[in-house]
N, C-alpha and C positions, 0 to 999 in steps of 0.2 A: 874869167877873164880870159881873152886872146888875141895876140899880137899878128897884124900882117902887114909882111912888109911894103910900104909903099903906100898903105892905106889906113893903118892908123890902129886902135885900140878898140874890141870888139866886148860888148858883154855876152857869154853865151848861155843856154839856157844848161843844167846841171846833166852829166850825162846819166841816163835809167841805166839803172843794172839789169843786166841781159835777162829776159826770163825764164822758167824753168818750168819744166811739167813734170810733177809729183805724182804717184798714184801711192794708192792708198791701197792697201793690202789688209784688207780683213774681214773674212769669209761668216766669223761668226759675230757679224757686228749687229747683230738684235738679239745676241743671247746672254748678252752683259751688261749693264750700265756707265760700267766706267769709259769703255771705247769711245761712245758718242759724245759725252762733253771734252775727253780729249782731241777729238777729231775737229769738233767746232772751236776750240781752244787754239789748233794750227790753222783754220781758216780765220779765227779773227787776229791772228799775231801781226804785227805791224810788217815784219819782213816778210809777212808771206803776201803782201799788197801786188805783187810785180812777180807772184808765183800762181799757176794753174793745179788745182789737186782733185785727181781721177779719184772716183769714185769705182769705176770698173763697169764692166756688164758680165755678169753670169748668163748663162743660157739656163733654156726651163729645161733642158735634160738634165742638167747637176745634178745628180742624187745626193751628196752628202757635202759636208764642210771643204771634205779635203778637197773631192773634184773643183769646187767651188774656188777654193784657195790654188789649185794649181792653174785652173783655165784663167783668172785674175793675173798670176803670175806669165802666163805668155801671153794673154792680151798684153800689158805693160809693158814686155820684151818689144814685141811686135809695135808699139809706139813708140820704142826707144827712148823711153822717158829719161830724164834725168837722173832720178832715184828713185826710191821706194821705202814706203813707211811700211813696215811688216809687225802687223800683231801678229806672230805664231800659233796655229792652232791648236785647239786644248779641247779634252773632254770624248777624244774619238780612239780606235782601235790601233790606228797606224799613224799619229799625230807626230810622233818621232821621228817614221821614216821622210812622210810628207814633208816638213817641215826643212828638214835637209836635205831634200831636195829641190825644193823651192828657191833656199838659199845658193845651192850649188849653180842652177838654172842661171839666175841672176848675176852669181860673180863672173861666169861664163861669157854674160854680156857685156859685163863690164858694168853693171847699174850699181852704185851706189845703196846700201843699205843701212836703216837708222829703224833698232827695233823700240817699239813700244810695248811699256810694260813688263813684257815677260823676255827669256833667251830662248833660243832654240835648244838648247843642251839642258843637262839633270843639273840642278844647283849640286856642290858650287862648283862647276865646271862652267864655260864662257865662250862663246863664240868670237870672233874677230872683231864685229862690227860693235860701231855705238849704243848704247840702250836706253833707254829713256825711262825714269819710273819713281820708285821710292827706296830708301833702304829696307828690305821685307825683314832682314834679321834684329833690325832696330826694333823695328814696328810691332812685331813679334814677343820681343821682351815687354814693352812699353804695353801691349794691349794684355797679357798674362800678367803683369803686374797688379794690374784693375782685380781680378780678381782675385789674386792673391793677398792684397790690400784689404779686402773685403772678409778676410776670411778663409777663403776656401784652401784647403790644402789635399785634394784631389782632382786636377780637374786637367781634363782630358784634351789631346788635339784632336779633329777630325777635317779630312778633305775627300771628295765622290774621286772615286774611280777616272783616272784619265785627267786628275789636275795637271795645271801648267806648274812648272819649275819655281814660282813665287811661294808654291804652298810648302814644300820643302824647307826654304828660307823661309817661312813665318815659322817651321816648325821647329828649326834650329834656335831662333829667339825662344821658344814657349819653353824650351829643356835648357835656354843657357837664364832665364827668371826663374823657374825652381831650383838650379844651383846655386843663384845668388841668395835664394831665401831659406838654403840649406835643406833642400828637399832634393830627393835621389829621383829624376823623371824615371819611369816606368814604360818600358817598351810597349806594355801592351795598353797605355791610355791613351799612344798616340795610332791611331785607326782609319784605313780607306773605309767609308761606309756611307752607302747611300741615305742619306740623312731623310728620306721618305719611307723609307723603309720601316714600317714601326715595329712587326715584328724582329728585324734584326738591333734595332734599338734597346725593344727592352730585353731581350738576351746578352746586349751589353753591359745594359742599367745592374743584373743582375749578378753579372760578374765581376765586375770593375767596380760597380759603386762610385762614380763619378760622382763629386759637387755642382761643377761648372762644366763648361767644354768652350773653348776657344776653338772657332771654328775660321776656315780657311776663307772663307770670303760670305759678306751678306746672303747671299743665295742660299749658301747651305745653312744657316746660321736661322733662315727664316724656315726653311723646311724642318729641320729641327725642329724646331721651338715648336711648330704643329704636332709633329710627331710627340713630342715632349707630352704635350698637354692633352692629345689622346691618349696616353698612359697614366691620364691622372695626375701627372704631375705639375707644380706651380711654380711660375718663373716669376721673378727671383730664388723664393721660399725655400723651394728644392732644389734647383738650378740654377746657376749663373749661365747668361748666354752672353756672348760677344762675337762681333766678327771684323771683318775687312769691308773697307770700300766706303762705306759709309751711302749707300745708292737710295735713291726717291724712297723706295717702301722701307728703310730702315727706321724710319718713324712714325709709320705705319702700320706696323704688326699690332699682334695681338698685347704685346708687350714692348713695346719702342726700346730698340737694340742699341746697347752702347759697341762703339766701333772705331774703329781707324779711318780717319778723313782723308782719300787722297785727291791731293792737287790737281784736278782735272786739265783744265783749264792751262794752268800754268806746265802740265808737263807735257800737253801740246806746243802751246810756246815753243816751250826748250827745242821741241826736236825739230822744230823748222830752225831753231838753229844750229842744230847740232848738223844737220844737212848739208848747210850752207857752208857751215863750216868744214866739211866733211870734203865738198865739190872743191873749195879753195886749198885746203890742205889733204889731201888723200891719203897720204901716206902717213898720218898720224895713227899713235896706238889706239886701239878701239877703247874707247870709254864707260865708264858706267856713270852716267849722269843721274843724280840722285840728288828728288826734290824735299822737302819736307813734309811735314804729316801732321795731322793732328787729331789727339782721343777725345770721342766725341761722347759725354758719359747722357747715358739717359737709365730707364727704369729697370735694364734687364740683368742689373746686378745690383746688390745692396749687401749691407755689412752682413754676418752670420752672427746669431744670438750665442 
């Protein structure tokens, strides 16, 4: 309602929120399956109806994810976007330097940042940005308890070279689950390994004799499962395997995978809310916005005889 002296009272259309243009800085969008549904959740969120989400353009000359990420960063700065949703680069040699360089350039441009899934710093350090994801330590505890409750007593934790900081957080949860079972975590059972390297896996199996693998994500679990089968190991009779993410192929592996399901669409919607709150209150302390997850039990774990 609006009143004007001498004219009366009028019913006015509600004011529409000022539209914003946000950049999605995800150089490795096609490399993993959780980021696409997170982005879909952002696009479908009710609060995103008056926002524009820019996926960015990467030139054909970009030769690496690192170059692509820097190009996207500078493209969004040139567009003067209202904010950037950033999934830090992983699985590259210079990922740490590139992620910090990107964050620094966005800070200098005065562009707010919301991190998706992972931080730019090694766990347990954190940046000053909002981060939207799950509690990876608690998830690590819960998924490790699946193999411990099945009777496994020598589970190993495996992650790929160059993994995101979420892997270290999940490994912390793995260790905590062992302590809670009165088992002492052995340093040699937490390892960085290419899970597709059959010979490396064979050497590790002979040396460490694990009875289960807690894998940092489903992609790692899938590759490890194939390598273990190539060595003649039966899953889950000889080796239980669990993962994180519940990507599409987790149920399509030779042995369907027990895993942690991330609420990807809800993470996307929460990221939109976090960005709008950050624009309204830019001085608030950086937040970890952690959504709940679910353990999905399949055939890759069963009780030991």
